[in-house]
C-alpha positions as CSV (number, residue, x, y, z in Angstrom):
1,M,0.0,0.0,0.0
2,A,1.1,3.6,-0.6
3,R,-0.3,7.0,0.0
4,R,-0.2,9.8,-2.5
5,P,-2.0,13.2,-2.9
6,I,-4.6,14.2,-5.3
7,F,-4.7,18.0,-6.0
8,I,-8.1,19.4,-6.6
9,P,-8.9,23.0,-7.9
10,A,-10.6,24.6,-4.9
11,G,-11.4,28.1,-6.2
12,A,-11.4,30.8,-3.5
13,S,-11.2,28.2,-0.7
14,G,-7.4,27.9,-0.6
15,L,-7.1,27.6,-4.4
16,V,-6.0,23.9,-4.2
17,E,-7.3,21.1,-2.0
18,E,-4.9,18.3,-1.3
19,R,-6.3,14.8,-0.5
20,L,-4.2,11.9,0.6
21,V,-5.3,8.6,-0.8
22,S,-4.2,5.1,0.1
23,F,-4.0,2.6,-2.8
24,E,-2.2,-0.5,-4.0
25,W,1.3,0.1,-5.1
26,F,2.9,-1.9,-7.9
27,P,6.7,-1.8,-7.3
28,G,9.3,-1.6,-10.1
29,F,10.7,0.9,-12.5
30,A,9.0,-0.2,-15.6
31,V,6.5,2.2,-17.1
32,S,3.8,-0.5,-17.0
33,Q,4.2,-0.8,-13.2
34,K,4.0,2.9,-12.8
35,Q,0.8,3.0,-14.9
36,Q,-0.8,0.2,-12.8
37,S,-0.1,2.3,-9.7
38,I,-1.6,5.3,-11.4
39,A,-4.8,3.3,-12.2
40,A,-5.0,2.1,-8.6
41,L,-4.6,5.6,-7.2
42,H,-7.3,7.0,-9.5
43,S,-9.6,4.0,-8.8
44,A,-9.2,4.5,-5.0
45,A,-10.5,8.1,-5.3
46,D,-13.9,6.9,-6.5
47,D,-15.7,10.2,-5.8
48,L,-13.6,12.0,-8.3
49,E,-14.5,10.9,-11.8
50,G,-12.0,12.8,-13.9
51,L,-8.3,12.7,-12.9
52,L,-5.3,13.6,-15.0
53,E,-1.9,12.1,-14.2
54,V,0.7,14.7,-15.0
55,S,4.0,13.0,-15.6
56,T,6.0,11.1,-18.2
57,K,4.3,7.9,-17.0
58,S,0.8,9.3,-17.7
59,L,-1.6,7.2,-19.9
60,E,-3.0,10.5,-21.3
61,P,-0.9,12.3,-24.0
62,L,-1.9,15.6,-22.3
63,G,-0.4,14.5,-19.0
64,V,2.9,13.5,-20.7
65,R,3.0,16.8,-22.6
66,L,2.6,18.7,-19.3
67,S,5.4,17.0,-17.5
68,A,8.2,19.4,-16.4
69,F,10.6,17.1,-18.3
70,N,8.7,18.0,-21.5
71,L,7.1,21.4,-20.9
72,S,9.2,24.5,-21.9
73,V,9.0,28.1,-20.8
74,Q,10.1,31.2,-22.7
75,L,12.3,33.3,-20.5
76,S,13.3,36.9,-20.9
77,G,16.7,37.2,-22.7
78,H,16.6,33.8,-24.2
79,S,15.8,33.3,-27.9
80,Q,14.7,29.7,-27.4
81,P,12.3,28.2,-24.9
82,V,13.9,26.6,-21.8
83,L,13.0,23.2,-20.5
84,L,10.9,23.8,-17.3
85,E,13.0,21.5,-15.2
86,A,16.1,23.2,-16.4
87,A,14.6,26.7,-15.6
88,Y,13.7,25.6,-12.1
89,Q,16.9,23.8,-11.1
90,G,19.2,26.3,-12.9
91,S,17.6,29.2,-10.9
92,K,18.5,27.7,-7.5
93,V,20.8,29.7,-5.3
94,F,22.8,27.8,-2.7
95,E,25.1,29.1,0.1
96,S,28.1,29.4,-2.1
97,S,26.9,28.8,-5.7
98,G,24.1,29.6,-8.1
99,P,22.2,30.4,-10.0
100,H,23.5,27.8,-12.5
101,T,22.1,29.4,-15.6
102,H,24.1,27.2,-18.0
103,L,21.5,24.5,-17.2
104,Y,19.0,26.6,-19.2
105,E,20.6,25.1,-22.3
106,Y,20.1,21.5,-21.2
107,Q,17.5,19.5,-23.1
108,S,17.2,16.6,-20.7
109,G,15.5,16.8,-17.4
110,K,17.5,13.8,-16.2
111,D,20.8,15.5,-17.0
112,V,19.7,18.6,-15.2
113,K,18.8,16.6,-12.0
114,R,22.1,14.7,-12.3
115,Y,24.1,17.9,-12.3
116,I,22.2,19.4,-9.4
117,N,22.5,16.2,-7.3
118,A,26.3,16.2,-7.9
119,L,26.7,19.7,-6.3
120,P,28.2,20.0,-2.8
121,D,25.6,19.4,-0.1
122,E,24.5,23.0,0.8
123,D,21.4,24.7,2.0
124,L,19.2,26.3,-0.6
125,T,18.9,30.0,0.1
126,G,16.5,31.1,-2.7
127,F,16.0,31.4,-6.4
128,E,17.1,34.0,-9.0
129,L,15.7,34.3,-12.4
130,S,16.3,37.1,-14.9
131,G,18.0,39.2,-12.1
132,Q,15.0,38.8,-9.8
133,A,15.3,37.1,-6.5
134,W,12.5,34.8,-5.2
135,P,12.2,33.7,-1.5
136,L,11.9,30.2,-0.2
137,E,8.5,30.8,1.3
138,P,5.8,30.0,0.3
139,K,7.6,26.8,-0.4
140,T,6.2,26.1,-3.8
141,A,5.7,29.6,-5.0
142,F,8.6,29.9,-7.4
143,Y,8.0,26.5,-9.0
144,D,4.3,27.2,-9.3
145,W,5.0,30.6,-10.9
146,L,7.3,29.0,-13.5
147,Y,4.9,26.2,-14.2
148,L,1.9,28.5,-14.5
149,T,3.9,30.8,-16.8
150,A,4.7,27.9,-19.1
151,L,1.1,26.7,-19.2
152,H,-0.1,30.2,-19.9
153,Q,2.4,30.5,-22.8
154,L,1.3,27.1,-24.1
155,S,-2.4,28.1,-23.9
156,A,-1.6,31.1,-26.2
157,D,-0.8,28.6,-29.0
158,D,-3.3,25.9,-27.9
159,Y,-6.6,27.6,-27.4
160,G,-8.3,24.5,-26.2
161,L,-5.8,23.8,-23.4
162,D,-7.6,25.8,-20.7
163,A,-10.9,24.1,-21.5
164,Q,-9.3,20.7,-21.4
165,L,-7.7,21.3,-18.0
166,S,-11.0,22.6,-16.5
167,Q,-12.7,19.3,-17.3
168,F,-10.6,17.4,-14.8
169,D,-11.7,17.1,-11.1
170,G,-8.1,16.7,-10.0
171,F,-4.5,16.0,-10.9
172,T,-1.9,13.5,-9.7
173,D,1.8,12.8,-10.2
174,I,2.8,9.2,-9.4
175,E,6.4,10.2,-9.0
176,F,5.7,12.7,-6.3
177,N,6.3,11.6,-2.8
178,P,5.2,14.3,-0.2
179,D,7.6,12.8,2.3
180,K,10.6,13.6,0.1
181,A,9.6,16.7,-1.9
182,F,7.2,19.6,-1.9
183,N,7.1,20.9,-5.5
184,C,4.6,19.0,-7.7
185,Q,3.5,19.6,-11.2
186,A,0.1,18.2,-10.5
187,R,-0.5,20.8,-7.7
188,S,0.6,23.5,-10.1
189,C,-2.0,22.3,-12.7
190,A,-4.7,22.5,-10.0
191,L,-3.6,26.0,-9.1
192,Y,-3.6,27.1,-12.7
193,V,-7.2,25.9,-13.1
194,S,-8.3,27.7,-9.9
195,L,-6.7,31.0,-10.8
196,N,-8.1,30.8,-14.3
197,E,-11.6,30.1,-13.1
198,L,-11.4,32.9,-10.6
199,G,-10.3,35.3,-13.3
200,L,-7.0,35.9,-11.4
201,L,-4.5,34.2,-13.7
202,Y,-3.4,37.3,-15.7
203,D,-3.1,39.4,-12.5
204,A,-1.1,36.6,-10.8
205,L,1.4,36.2,-13.6
206,A,1.9,40.0,-14.0
207,N,4.8,40.1,-11.5
208,R,6.3,38.4,-8.5
209,A,4.6,40.7,-5.9
210,D,1.1,40.3,-7.3
211,F,1.6,36.5,-7.5
212,L,2.7,36.2,-3.9
213,Q,0.0,38.6,-2.7
214,I,-2.8,36.5,-4.4
215,L,-1.4,33.3,-2.9
216,T,-1.4,34.9,0.6
217,E,-4.9,36.4,0.2
218,H,-6.3,33.0,-0.6
219,Q,-4.3,31.1,2.1
220,Y,-2.7,29.0,-0.6
221,G,-0.8,26.1,1.0
222,T,-2.3,26.3,4.5
223,T,-3.8,23.4,6.3
224,E,-7.3,24.8,6.1
225,A,-7.2,24.0,2.4
226,Q,-6.3,20.3,2.9
227,G,-8.5,17.3,3.2
228,Q,-8.2,13.6,3.2
229,L,-9.7,10.6,1.4
230,P,-9.5,7.3,3.1
231,G,-9.1,5.3,-0.1
232,L,-8.3,1.6,0.5
233,S,-7.8,0.5,4.1
């Protein structure tokens, strides 16, 4: 058995509701094993009819497309789109190094993670992107902002994307373990849908200050916005 979260667009009530679900886990690194675990997770949340797995292991082409290892973001000063995972990891600032902007040129998310994991073990002190510093709190704010920016840019070319995302009751990422990490592309998708439906997406992405203010006003990430599904016992 395993427990993983489902992220549900919650509108003004905290923006995103997080529900932990217990389900049967299928061990192994094969894609087929991951997809069996995804199916079990979605089946365990039987009160949510439409769920989208957002990862390279997704059974839905849209979910694979929106993985941070596939999604790109156009950054100021760069002629070519930057892989989202590279933009996030390359913007990290540690005690004695960073940002590692050369990672913006990487085309493989695995290579990006390999480089970051090989760095000396130091505390993360913040993020810096295009000369602008981002704080560590709220914990997921910088990652969410990057991901939402990438989705918004993608929606400008794919006019049906927003409508597609709004049809889902929730989002999952089978690779995300809340005991080991806190950023999650599935949570970011749910946040995007909430802000879009509230008519706040454009304001939120206008600048860093407005984005952080909107998150604060809606108590994004607080315990009041979280719930729990029992799933399988």
